[in-house]
C-alpha positions in Angstrom: 118.6 101.3 69.5 116.5 102.9 72.4 115.4 100.7 75.0 113.1 101.8 77.9 113.3 99.9 80.9 110.2 99.8 83.4 109.3 98.7 86.8 105.6 99.5 86.7 102.4 98.7 89.3 105.1 97.1 92.1 107.0 98.8 95.0 109.7 101.2 94.1 108.3 101.9 90.5 111.1 103.3 88.2 112.2 104.1 84.7 115.8 103.6 82.9 116.4 104.6 78.9 119.4 102.9 77.1 120.7 104.5 73.5 122.8 101.7 71.6 123.0 99.8 74.7 124.5 102.6 77.2 122.3 103.4 80.1 121.5 107.3 80.0 119.6 108.0 82.7 117.4 106.2 85.5 115.4 107.1 88.2 112.4 106.3 90.6 109.3 107.9 90.2 109.1 108.7 94.4 111.6 111.4 93.7 109.1 112.9 91.5 105.7 112.1 93.1 107.5 112.6 96.9 105.2 109.6 97.8 108.2 106.9 99.2 108.7 103.6 97.7 105.5 104.6 94.9 104.1 101.5 93.5 102.0 103.1 90.0 102.6 103.6 86.4 106.0 105.6 86.6 104.8 108.7 84.1 107.0 111.2 85.3 110.0 109.0 85.5 109.4 107.9 81.7 108.9 111.4 80.8 112.3 112.6 82.2 113.9 109.5 80.6 112.3 110.4 77.1 113.3 114.2 77.4 116.7 113.4 78.5 117.3 111.1 75.3 115.8 113.4 73.0 113.1 111.2 71.6 109.3 109.9 71.5 107.8 107.0 72.2 107.6 106.4 68.3 111.7 106.5 68.5 111.6 103.8 71.1 112.5 100.0 70.0 111.2 98.3 72.7 109.8 99.1 76.1 110.6 96.4 78.5 109.1 95.6 82.1 110.5 93.5 84.9 107.7 90.9 85.3 106.3 88.0 83.6 102.7 87.1 84.5 103.1 84.0 82.4 106.2 82.8 84.9 105.6 79.5 86.6 101.8 79.0 85.8 102.0 75.3 86.9 104.0 75.7 90.0 101.4 78.7 91.1 98.5 76.0 90.3 99.8 73.7 92.6 100.2 76.3 95.3 96.6 76.9 94.9 95.3 73.5 95.5 97.7 73.1 98.4 96.9 76.2 100.3 93.7 77.5 99.3 93.3 80.2 102.2 96.4 81.6 101.5 96.3 81.9 97.3 92.8 83.2 97.5 93.8 86.2 99.6 97.2 86.6 97.6 95.5 86.0 94.4 92.4 88.6 95.2 94.8 91.3 96.0 96.8 90.7 93.0 93.4 90.7 90.7 93.7 94.6 90.3 97.5 94.8 89.7 97.2 92.0 87.0 94.3 94.2 85.2 96.8 97.2 85.1 99.4 95.0 83.4 97.4 94.0 80.7 96.1 97.3 80.0 100.0 98.8 80.9 100.1 100.2 77.1 96.9 102.4 77.8 98.8 104.4 80.1 101.3 105.9 77.7 98.6 108.4 76.9 99.7 110.6 80.3 103.3 110.6 78.8 102.4 111.4 75.4 99.2 112.5 74.5 97.6 111.2 71.1 100.4 108.5 71.0 99.4 105.2 69.2 98.9 102.6 72.1 98.7 99.8 69.9 102.2 100.9 68.7 103.2 100.9 72.4 101.8 97.5 73.1 103.6 96.2 70.4 107.0 96.9 71.7 106.2 95.9 75.4 108.8 92.8 76.4 107.9 91.0 79.4 111.0 90.1 81.3 110.6 87.6 84.4 111.2 89.6 88.0 114.6 87.7 88.8 116.1 87.6 85.4 115.7 91.0 85.4 117.6 91.4 88.7 120.3 89.0 87.6 120.9 90.9 84.6 120.8 94.3 86.5 123.7 93.0 88.5 125.8 91.2 85.9 125.5 93.0 83.1 126.4 96.5 85.1 129.5 94.6 86.7 133.2 94.7 85.4 132.9 90.9 85.2 133.3 88.9 81.9 131.8 85.9 83.5 130.8 85.7 86.9 128.3 83.8 89.3 124.9 85.7 89.9 122.6 85.5 92.4 118.6 87.3 92.6 117.0 87.3 96.4 114.7 88.9 97.4 110.7 88.6 99.2 109.1 86.9 96.0 108.6 88.0 92.6 106.8 86.1 89.4 106.5 83.2 92.1 110.3 82.8 92.7 111.8 84.2 95.8 115.6 83.1 94.8 117.4 82.3 91.8 121.0 81.3 90.6 122.7 81.9 87.3 125.7 81.7 85.6 126.7 84.8 83.4 129.1 84.9 80.8 129.4 87.3 78.2 126.2 88.3 76.7 124.4 85.2 78.4 123.0 84.1 81.6 122.1 80.9 82.3 119.9 80.0 85.2 121.1 77.0 87.1 118.1 76.8 89.8 115.5 78.9 91.2 113.2 78.4 94.8 109.3 79.0 94.6 107.2 81.1 96.6 106.8 80.9 99.8 109.9 79.8 100.8 111.6 83.1 101.2 114.6 84.7 103.3 113.1 88.1 102.1 109.9 87.2 103.9 111.4 85.6 107.0 113.0 88.8 107.7 110.2 91.0 107.2 108.3 88.7 109.5 110.7 89.4 112.1 111.1 92.9 111.3 106.7 93.3 112.1 107.1 91.3 115.3 109.9 93.8 116.3 107.7 96.8 115.7 108.7 98.2 112.3 105.4 97.6 110.2 106.3 99.3 107.1 107.2 98.5 103.9 111.1 98.8 103.8 111.6 98.5 107.3 114.1 95.9 107.6 116.7 97.9 107.6 115.9 99.1 110.8 116.7 95.7 112.2 119.8 95.8 110.4 121.0 98.8 112.3 119.8 97.7 115.8 121.4 94.2 115.6 124.8 95.8 116.6 123.3 96.8 120.0 122.5 93.1 120.8 124.1 89.5 120.9 122.7 86.9 119.0 121.8 84.6 121.9 118.2 83.8 120.3 119.9 82.1 117.0 119.1 78.9 117.7 115.4 79.4 118.1 115.2 81.8 115.2 117.2 79.0 112.9 113.7 77.0 113.5 111.7 79.8 111.3 114.0 79.2 108.3 116.0 76.0 108.7 118.9 75.4 106.4 119.0 72.0 104.4 122.7 70.9 103.8 123.5 70.6 100.4 120.5 72.2 99.4 118.1 75.3 99.7 116.4 76.1 103.1 112.8 75.3 104.4 109.8 78.0 105.3 107.5 76.3 107.6 104.4 77.9 106.6 102.6 76.8 110.3 105.1 79.5 111.6 103.9 82.4 109.1 100.4 83.6 108.2 99.9 84.3 104.8 96.3 83.7 104.4 96.2 87.9 104.3 98.5 87.6 101.3 101.8 89.6 101.4 101.7 93.0 99.6 99.1 94.9 98.2 98.7 98.3 96.7 96.1 100.7 98.1 96.7 104.0 96.3 99.8 103.0 94.5 101.4 102.7 98.4 103.1 99.2 99.0 101.3 97.8 102.3 102.6 94.4 103.8 100.3 92.2 105.5 101.0 91.0 108.7 103.2 88.1 108.4 104.3 86.5 111.7 101.9 83.8 113.1 101.3 83.1 116.7 104.2 80.9 117.1 106.2 83.9 117.1 104.8 84.9 120.4 105.0 81.5 121.8 108.5 81.3 121.5 109.7 85.2 121.8 106.7 86.6 123.7 104.6 89.4 123.1 104.9 91.7 119.7 106.4 95.1 120.4 104.1 97.3 119.3 105.1 100.6 117.1 106.3 103.2 119.2 107.2 100.9 122.5 110.3 101.2 124.0 113.4 99.0 122.5 115.0 96.5 125.1 117.9 94.6 125.2 115.8 91.6 124.3 114.6 93.2 121.2 117.8 94.1 120.5 119.1 90.6 120.9 116.5 89.2 118.8 117.5 91.6 116.2 121.1 90.4 116.3 120.0 86.7 116.2 117.5 87.4 113.1 120.5 89.5 111.3 122.8 86.6 112.1 120.7 83.7 110.9 120.0 85.6 107.7 123.8 85.9 107.0 124.2 82.3 107.5 121.4 81.4 105.2 122.9 83.7 102.4 126.3 82.4 102.9 125.0 78.9 102.6 123.2 79.7 99.1 126.7 81.5 98.1 128.6 78.6 99.1 126.3 76.2 97.1 126.5 78.8 94.1 130.4 78.6 94.0 130.4 74.6 94.1 128.1 74.8 90.9 129.9 77.3 89.2 133.4 77.1 90.0 133.9 80.8 89.8 135.5 83.3 92.1 133.2 86.4 91.2 129.5 86.7 92.5 126.8 89.7 91.1 124.4 89.9 93.7 120.7 91.5 93.0 117.4 91.6 95.0 116.0 93.2 97.9 117.8 90.6 100.2 121.3 91.8 98.6 120.3 95.6 100.3 121.7 93.5 103.6 124.9 95.7 103.5 126.1 93.9 106.6 125.7 90.7 105.1 127.4 92.0 101.9 130.6 93.4 103.6 131.1 89.4 104.9 130.9 87.7 102.1 134.5 87.3 101.1 135.1 86.5 104.2 132.6 83.8 104.9 132.4 82.3 101.5 134.9 81.1 98.4 134.0 84.1 96.5 136.8 86.8 96.2 135.1 89.6 94.6 131.5 90.7 94.9 129.2 93.1 92.8 126.0 94.6 93.8 124.6 97.5 91.4 123.4 100.8 93.2 119.5 100.0 92.8 120.0 96.4 94.1 116.6 96.7 95.2 113.3 96.5 92.9 113.8 99.9 91.5 116.7 98.4 89.4 114.6 96.0 87.6 113.8 98.8 84.9 117.5 98.8 83.9 117.9 95.2 84.6 114.8 94.4 82.3 116.2 96.6 79.5 119.8 94.7 79.8 118.4 91.4 79.7 116.6 92.3 76.2 119.5 94.0 75.0 122.1 91.1 75.8 120.0 88.0 75.8 117.2 89.1 73.7 119.1 91.0 70.8 122.7 89.5 71.1 124.2 93.1 71.7 127.7 93.5 72.9 128.3 94.5 76.3 129.4 98.0 77.3 131.7 99.3 80.0 130.8 98.4 83.5 128.8 101.0 85.7 130.9 103.0 87.8 128.8 105.6 89.4 124.9 105.9 90.2 124.3 109.3 89.2 121.8 108.6 86.6 118.7 110.9 88.0 118.0 114.6 87.2 120.5 117.6 87.3 120.4 121.2 87.2 122.5 124.2 86.2 123.6 126.6 88.0 121.2 129.2 85.9 118.1 126.9 86.9 119.2 127.2 90.5 119.5 130.5 90.6 116.3 131.0 89.0 114.5 129.2 91.9 116.2 130.8 94.6 115.4 134.3 93.2 111.7 133.3 92.7 111.7 132.4 96.6 113.6 135.8 97.4 116.3 133.6 99.3 120.0 135.2 99.6 122.4 133.0 98.3 126.2 133.5 96.9 127.3 132.0 93.6 131.2 130.9 93.8 132.3 130.8 90.1 135.2 129.2 91.0 135.2 125.3 92.1 138.3 125.6 94.4 137.0 128.4 96.0 133.4 126.7 96.8 135.5 123.5 98.1 137.2 126.1 100.4 133.9 127.6 102.0 132.4 124.4 102.1 135.1 122.4 104.0 135.7 125.5 106.1 132.3 125.2 107.4 132.5 121.4 108.1 135.9 122.0 110.1 133.6 124.3 111.9 131.3 121.3 112.8 128.5 122.7 110.4 125.5 120.5 109.0 125.4 121.0 105.2 122.8 120.4 102.4 125.0 119.3 99.6 122.9 119.3 96.5 125.5 118.4 93.2 125.1 116.8 89.7 122.7 114.0 88.7 120.4 112.5 91.5 121.9 109.0 92.6 120.0 105.7 91.4 118.9 103.7 94.1 118.4 104.1 98.0 121.5 105.6 99.0 122.7 108.9 98.9 126.0 108.9 97.2 127.2 112.6 97.2 124.6 113.6 94.4 121.8 114.3 97.1 123.3 114.1 100.7 123.6 116.0 103.7 127.5 116.0 105.1 129.0 116.6 108.5 132.4 116.2 109.9 132.6 112.4 111.1 134.8 114.0 114.2 131.7 115.7 115.7 130.8 113.5 118.8 127.4 114.6 118.9 126.6 114.6 115.1 124.5 111.3 115.3 122.1 112.4 117.9 121.7 115.8 116.2 121.0 114.3 113.0 118.9 111.8 114.1 116.5 114.3 116.4 116.4 117.5 115.0 117.6 116.7 110.7 116.4 113.0 110.1 113.6 113.1 113.0 114.2 109.1 113.3 115.0 106.3 115.9 117.9 107.5 118.0 119.9 103.8 117.3 120.3 104.5 113.6 123.7 104.9 112.4 125.2 107.0 109.9 127.4 106.3 107.0 131.4 107.7 106.0 132.4 108.4 102.5 135.9 108.1 102.3 138.4 108.7 99.6 139.1 105.4 97.7 142.7 105.9 97.9 142.4 105.7 101.9 140.1 102.8 102.4 143.0 100.5 103.8 144.2 102.9 106.4 140.7 103.2 108.0 138.9 100.2 107.3 140.1 96.7 108.1 139.0 95.3 104.5 140.2 97.1 101.6 137.8 96.5 98.6 135.7 98.4 96.2 132.3 100.0 97.9 131.0 102.6 95.3 127.6 102.6 96.3 127.3 102.1 99.9 126.5 98.7 99.9 128.8 97.0 102.1 129.5 97.3 106.1 133.1 97.0 107.2 135.2 96.7 110.3 136.6 100.1 111.0 140.2 100.0 112.5 140.1 99.7 116.3 142.7 102.7 116.6 140.7 104.9 114.4 137.2 104.6 116.0 137.8 107.6 118.4 138.7 109.9 115.4 135.4 109.4 113.7 132.9 108.7 116.3 130.2 110.1 114.1 130.6 107.2 111.8 131.5 104.7 113.8 128.4 102.2 114.6 128.3 100.7 118.5 130.1 97.5 117.2 133.0 99.2 115.4 132.0 99.2 111.8 130.9 101.4 109.2 129.0 101.3 106.1 131.1 103.0 103.7 131.0 104.6 100.2 134.8 104.5 98.6 134.8 107.5 96.7 136.5 107.6 93.3 137.9 110.7 91.5 136.9 109.4 88.4 133.2 108.6 89.2 132.2 111.6 91.3 135.1 114.3 90.8 133.1 117.3 92.6 132.3 115.2 95.5 135.9 113.5 95.4 137.1 117.2 95.6 135.2 118.2 98.4 136.6 115.5 100.5 140.1 116.0 99.2 139.4 119.8 100.7 138.2 118.6 103.9 141.0 115.8 104.2 143.9 118.9 103.7 142.5 120.8 106.9 141.5 118.3 109.2 143.9 114.9 108.2 140.5 113.2 107.6 139.7 111.6 104.1 136.2 111.0 105.5 132.8 112.7 105.7 129.3 111.6 107.3 127.1 111.0 104.6 123.4 110.4 105.1 120.3 111.1 102.5 119.1 115.0 101.5 115.5 114.4 103.2 113.6 114.3 106.3 111.2 111.4 106.5 110.3 111.6 102.4 112.1 110.4 99.3 115.4 112.0 98.6 115.1 115.3 97.7 115.2 115.7 93.7 114.8 119.0 92.5 116.0 122.7 93.9 112.7 123.1 95.6 112.7 119.9 97.5 116.2 120.6 99.0 115.4 123.9 100.0 112.1 123.0 101.5 114.0 120.3 103.5 116.6 122.9 104.3 114.2 125.3 105.7 112.1 123.1 108.3 115.2 121.7 109.6 118.1 122.8 111.4 120.8 122.7 108.6 123.3 125.5 108.5 124.5 125.8 105.2 122.7 124.7 101.8 125.2 124.1 98.5 123.0 123.4 95.3 126.0 123.4 92.8 127.8 126.4 92.9 125.2 128.6 95.1 125.3 129.1 98.8 122.7 129.5 101.3 123.6 130.3 105.0 121.4 130.3 107.8 123.0 133.6 109.6 
């Protein structure tokens, strides 16, 4: 049984393939196209999946896509009647997208020329957007039974969905309709603060620790919490007459969502590139704090309805790692699982999982302990590329010698591009496509932001830490395999690792396990033996582009930045 899951004609398009219920590979189309958040038909990702599975489209049992155009038709109709102006803009934006979905089967000709497109059409299964999110979280988790929450901007006219997962079943308990949305609330304030692009919300999250939440009371009026229920979305505060997201040239573009009341309450909008003031930082802190309160409110309600101590979460809002790190301290849940691709790329995986388990009643397989499901390249392939470019390199036959050389360079303060094994599935580098630095280097944050990443100076960097040492460096000791949670760093450790300690004393950690990422674990262990610190600064291997995918991408990024060393598998390039 071969199931091909897709996220198509939606931001972060992707593909995943399952063989007999087990995930074989999954990857985002942007990694091949080199365009962030690419939103078209994921032809390259599909081609990669089929190649790795050594099969053709004829061999595929079913093709799932994480959306269902027929979902909530009656509620969509009522919204049109009540809000004709907003509805017209949204529907005009989505008409072309709807046509693309209806003709989806025809695009498979690009993947496999000569394929019977009617055969492909017969295999397509439409799975509701949020059910796909729910499945990606629950069926990837180690839990036999758990509460499940999907929360994002919007998908199939739903913004939030609560469920109970048990075995191979997901029982939806309740859902909230568009436009009431935590995601749209956060996006509107992100735009108001001068970050206009799709996916910029993480900048507000990173800015928030520089401020104090002194505007939280005013911010709360833009998304009031209802005791014992959901929350309200006062539409008079927002602009929806321009639609929400459109996809010109397969690029997700968000319409301006904040209304005049934003400026009435908080003053003039910050324009992109204008200086960030303390007021902006305090507003970011207030937005982040209220977002957390809303999420905790929903989780408390979900706990009341299920009585369970474990929860699985997915959706764009589930990428708020600061909120994620506070869940066990602010809700009754004792364990929280969030997949590596909790954002929309993950619905390719989730739609397939929903069909496999809920549709076909196939038994579950072991949980996903790793995110490395993308492209990989052998030493021979790396060498072929380097020779073709005339690049001098050394190949170390011994892994131990490689770790010794690289850890020496780290101790010497070098900035290293680390390209190893399969690429990660999701927005965060986890030791497969990473830039790594000694976390003791006090100037690393400024250096990386200005000379390597070329981004805002306030942005923090994450620590990758050996799992067995988390309790010694962080105040919480919970599994964080996908860098999905922010925890407080022990105060006595702040000065030891200044490069990964944010201004509020926190760090978005990745707990590194020997059985999940053995080579990355071995490298950090080699560094630990020499430095006494079981941590590396880890940031994604890219520079204002998607994370590098292939050797040519890695070398190009290394060549145009100030990195000191490039390591691709066992091949090392030095900037001497």
